[in-house]
N, C-alpha and C positions, 0 to 999 in steps of 0.2 A: 849526531848524524848517523846514517847507515853507512858504515865504512866499506870501501871496496877491498877486494882481496889483496891489492897491492899495499895497503896500509896495515895488513894483518901481521901482528907480532905476538907470539905466545911462547916465550922461552921456557916456561915451566911445565908445558904439556908435551908429551912425546910427539914428534913430528911424523913418525912412521905410520902410514895408514893401518887401521886395525881391521879393515876388510880385505881379506886375501881371497881373491876369486878362485885360485887353484885349490886352496884349502877347502872352501865351501863345496866346490864341484867334486872334490875327492870324497866327501861325506855322502854325496848323492849317487855316486857310482856303486856298482856291485849288485848282487842278487837281492831279490825281494826277501825280506825277513820271514822267518817262520812264525806261526801263531805263538809258539813258546817264547820267542825273542820279543815279540810285541807285548805279550803279557808281562814279561819281566820288566820292561820299561814302564808299563802302566802301574805295576805294583810299586815301583820306585817313586813315581809321581804321587800316588795316593798316600804314600808315607811322608809326603811333603818334602821330598828331596828334589833339589833342582836338577833338571835334566841336562845332560851334556849335549854338545853339538851332535855327537854320534848317536845318542839316545833319540834325539829329536829327528834326526835323519832316518832312523829306524821306523819311526811312526809315519814319516812322510812317504817312505818307499812302500809302506804296507797299504796297498790299494785294493786288496781283495775284500769282498763284502763282509766276511767274518771279522777281519781285522778292523775295518772301518767301524763296524757296529761296536766292537769292544772299545775302540778309542772314544767314540761318542758317549757310550755308557759311562766310561770312566770320567770324561770331562764333565758330564752332568753331575756325577757324584762329587767330584772335587770342587766344582763351583758351589754346590750346596753346602759343603763343609766349610769353605772359606768365606763365602758371601751370604749364605742363607738365601732368602728370596728377595733381597733388596735390589732395586734397579734405580740408579741415579739418573736424574733428568736435567737437561740443560737446553739452551737454544743458542744458535750462532747469530751474531749481529755483524753484518758486513759494514765496515766504516768507509772504505774507499777502494776503488778498483783501478786506480792508476798503477801502471807497472812498467818497469824498464826491461823486464825479461821477455824472452820470446819462446816460452815453453810450447812445444808442438801440440800439447793436449789440452791447453787451458784457454778458456774464453777471455781471460784478462790479458793475454799476451800482447805485447807491444805492437805486433804486426797485425792484429785484428782491427782493421779500420771500421768495422761495423759496430764495435763495442761502444756503448754510451758511457763515457767516463764521468765519474762524479765522486765527490767526497762529502760526507755528511757535515753540514755546519753544526755548530754547537746547539743551536735551536732545534735542528732536525734530529740530532742525536738524542736530545732530551725527550722529544716526542716519541722516538722509537722505543726508548727505555720505558717511558710511561705506558706505552701500548703493551710492551712485554710484561710489565708489572701487572697490568690490568688482567692478563691471562693467568697470572699466578707464578710466573717464572722467578726464580731466585738465583740461578746460576747461568752465566753467559760466557761465550767465547767470542772475543772481538777478533775480526779477521781483516787484515790489511793486505793490499798489494805491496810489491816491493818497489818502492819509489823514493826518490830523494826527499820528498815532502813528508813522508811518514817516518820522521826521525824518532829516536828513543824518547825525546822530550814530548813530541806530539802523541806518541802512544801512551806515555805516562799521564799526560794531561787529559787525554780521552778517558783513561781508566778512572781518574779522579772525578771527572764529570759524571760518569755513569754511577759510581758509588754514591754520589751526592744526590741522585734523583730518588725522591721518596713520594709515593702517591698512595694515599690511604694506608693500608697495611703493607703496601708493596715496597720492596727494596731489593736491590741486587747485593747478595752477600758474598759472592765469589765471582771473580772475573779471570778467565783464562785468556791467553793470547795466542793467536796464530799469525805470525808475521815473519819478516826477513831475519836472517842471521845478523847478530850484532857483535861488536867487539866487547871486551870485558866491561869497559866503562858504560857502554850502552845498556848492557844487561843490568848493571847496578842502578842506572837511572830508572829503568822500568820496574825493577824490584821494589824501589822505594815508594812506588805508587800503590803497593799492597796487592799486587797481582797474585793469582794462584799459579797454575801450570803455564809454562811457555812451551808451545808446540812448534817443532820444526820437523817436517817430513823430508826424508831424503829422496822421496819419489821412487827412484830405483837405486839399489845399492850396486848395480853392475856398472863399472866405470865406462865401458864402451857404449853401453845402452844409454847411460846418462848423457854422454857427450852428444849422441844423436838427437836426443830430445831437447837439449838445452844449447842451441847454437850461439846465442848471444845474450848479453846482459850479465849482471853480477852473479847470477845463479849458475852460470856455465862453469864456475870453479867448483868441481866436485869435492875437493878436500876441504875447502873453506866451509862448505855447507856441512860436511860430515863431522867436522870438529866444533860446530857451533855450540852444541850443548855442553861440550867441555868448557867452553868459555863461560857459559851460563853458570856452571858449577863453580868455576874459579871466582865468579862475581858474587857467590853466595846464594844464587838462585838454584836451590837444590830440588825444585819441583818441576820436572821436565817431562815432555811427551814426545815420543818418536812415532814414526809411521812410514809406510810405503804405499805407493799408488799401484794397486794390483791391476795388471793388464799391460804394463810397460815392458815387463820381462817375465821369465818363468817364475810362477808363484812359489815353487819349491825353493828356488834360490833365494827369493826375497824373504821367505819365512825364516830360513837359516841365518840370513844376514841380519834380520831384526834381532834374532837371539844373540848373534855375535855383538851387536850394538849394546844389548842389555848387559852382556858379560863385561864388555869394555867399561861401561859406566860403573858397574859394581866393583870391578877390580881397581879402578882409579879413584873412586869417590865413596866407596862403601855403600852406595845406594843406586838402585836401578831406576829406570823411568817410572814415573807415576802412572802413565798410561801408554798404551800402544794402539794406534789406529791403522786400519787396513782398508781404506776406501777402494772401490773398484772403479775403473774407467767408466765414465758416463758421457753421453752426448753433451756438447757445449757449443756456444755460439761460434759459427764459422770454423768448426774443427772437424777434420776427418782423421781417423786413426786406424792403424793396422790392427786387425783383430787376431793376429797370430798368437798373442799371449793372453787372449781373453780367458777369464776364469769362470768356469761353469758354476751354477748354484751348488751342485754337489761338492765340488772341490772347495768352494768358498766355505761351506759349512764345515767340511773336514779340516780346513786350515784353521778355522776358529777353535775347533776342539783341540787340535794339536798345540796351538799357542797356549790355551788354558792349561794343558798338562805340562807344558815346558816352563811357564812362568806363572805359578799359582797365585802370587800376590800382586800382580800387576793388573791395573784396570784395563779392560778391553772395551773399545768404543766402536759402535756400529751406527753410522749416521743415516740420515734420510736419503742418501744416495740410493739405498737399497729399498726394495719393495717391502711393504708392510709384512707380507707373509714370510719373506726371507728373514727380516729382523725378528719376527716372532720365533722362528726356528732357532736362530743362533743365540737367542737369550737362554735357551736351555743348556747350551754347550760352552758357555764361557763369557759372553758379553755381559758387562756390568754397568755400562753407561750408554744411553741413547738420547738423541735430541727429540723434541716434540714441538709441534706447531711451527716448524721451520719454514722460513721464507728467505730466499737468497737475493731477490731483487732489492737493491739498495734503497732504503726508505719504505719498504713494503709493509712493515709492521704497523706503521701509523696510518697508512692509506692504501687503498686497493690499487696496486700497480701491476696486477697480473694480466698483462696483455703482450702482444707480440713484440712491440717496441721495447718494453721494459725487460723482456727476457734477455735482451742484449746487455743488461746489467749483471746477469748471472755469471758466475764462474763455471758452472755446469748445471745441468738439469737434475732435479730430484725426483724420486719415485715414491716417496711417502709424504704426502702433503696434508696428512691429518692434523687437526687442531690438537693442542695440548690436552684439552678435555677428552678427546676421543682416544688419544694415546694412553692416558691414565685409565680410561674406562676399560680398554683392552688389557692393560696390566692387571687391574683388579679382577677382571673376569678370569684371568689365567693364574690367579693366586700370587702375583708378585706384589711386593711392597714398594710403591713409588716413593722415591726419596729426593728431597732437595737439600739434603744435609750438607753443611759447610763447617761442621764443628771441628774436625781434625785440623783443617787448615788454620782456623782461627784460634785453636788451643795450642798451636805449634807442633802438632803431630804430623809433620811433613818430613820429606827427605829421609835422613838416617833415623830420625826419631820415629817416623811412621813405621819403618822397618822393625824397630824395637818393639812396637806394639803389635803390628800385624803378623809378623812371621810366627811368633808363638801362638797366635790366635787370640790374644787378649783384646784385640780391637772389637770383638763381638760384644764385649761389655758395653760399648758405646754405640755401635752402629745401629742395631735394631731399635733401641730406645730413641735415638736421635732421628732416625728415619720416621718413626711413628709420630714424633712431634711435628716434623715438617709436613707430613701427610695431613695431620689434624689441622694445621694452619691452613693448608690448601682447602680442605673440606669446609672449614668454617667461613673462609673469605671468598671462595671462587666457585665452589661446586654447586651443582643443582641438588635439590632435595633428594632425588633418587640416588645420585652419586654419593651424597653424604651417607645415606643408609648403607650403601654397599661398602664404602670406605671404612666406616666405623665397625661394620661386621668383620672386616678383615683385621682391623686393629684388635678386636676382641679375641680373634684367633691367635694373634701374635702374643697378646698378653698371657694367654693360657700356657704358652710355651716358655715363658720367662720364669726364672727362679722367684720365689715369693717376695723377697726384699726388693728386688729390682722391679717386679711388677707393681708393687705398692708405690714405689717412687714414681714410676711412669704414670700410674693412674692419678696421682696427686698433681703431677705436672699437666696432664691432659685437662684436668679440671681448671687449672689456671689459664690454659689456652682458651677453653670454652668461655671463660669470663673476660677474655680480651687481651691477656698478656701474649706477647710474641717474642720470638727469637730466644727460646729457652732450649738449652742443650747441655749435655754432659761433657 
């Protein structure tokens, strides 16, 4: 079951909140930093040193044009050093939108009487997954409302069903989860289904703002939600994702609070979050929201660049909430994962549900409705290497083990070859002839940059893929 805060017991985890509002606000006070101070922080980041809260606050307060340009330039260089030109692709699959919470900003909220409530049946779920596989998807994130019927066992069973769907060369190789906070036993149940990352967004880290936006339902307990991923770690689920909904409070506060959450996880469990998400407020069914804290495109791009410098090895996710041109820009400065071919109406992958009535099944409206084919086309045109890679998760390179590989940079031995293999699979099975030519031209460019022994191994594996073998990885 999804336990209520009243049943929450966690004696082995410190009970003192690790978000100190006064501390965060103190970092944000003071004069704007000089160009010299900004440059010193940038040099530290480019040397792969983790930035402190004070360092990151220095970048946040530096809002003059020269400093912003330096920050963006450095973020672009750091991303190139750590990630190369790879962009990981995934798709969200909404399973059910019943919800007991009444979040002021969400189309799923219990008080929205116009919402069309539904949960995919097993048969509907299978059809959705088959439709996603027909497009070439290999990585999904399953999304659930917070409701008593969406128990840990239900989430685990759903994951097992999805993993079991195979159509042609299609299969889902990694399933992430975005669902309610669980107790330790609940996280263990979900982990046993073989999931990847478990995402829980705090929405806003400011306790008073949080209270205003969450008047009722289990989610109103700020501390229970804040410590949810501690419980995941205690359950052995070491692959977690954090995030904040930008537009609920001051973006500068939220950015530092995200970093504090990263620091907390690293200090307690020796591993930070696998991913950070930073969705911006968007229109939703029967929702009106205060635009006092709306984040401009310029500030959004700056925030992404600052996060990349602050947490070099953490995946940054930018979803289809954002317009295509905004996503294209932030890919330069730090984003390493995006969704493609996204549909939020429940059941919309298998059939055309894009009409006014079915928009009431959406949690929010999206701004990038391009197909996966068109997202990949844009990535190829811009010189990025689209990747559906799931090798690290399946080889056990997650959590603390992932940090052992990624922090020294050794992960590069695996990432580019594995990304190439997954792109080749997509080109062989789903791409048009023109896209095949474009994709293989990019692969040839990548091969030329690899050391000779690695390039020879990759070429041999590519030949096996062309002959029909699948799911080959290092």
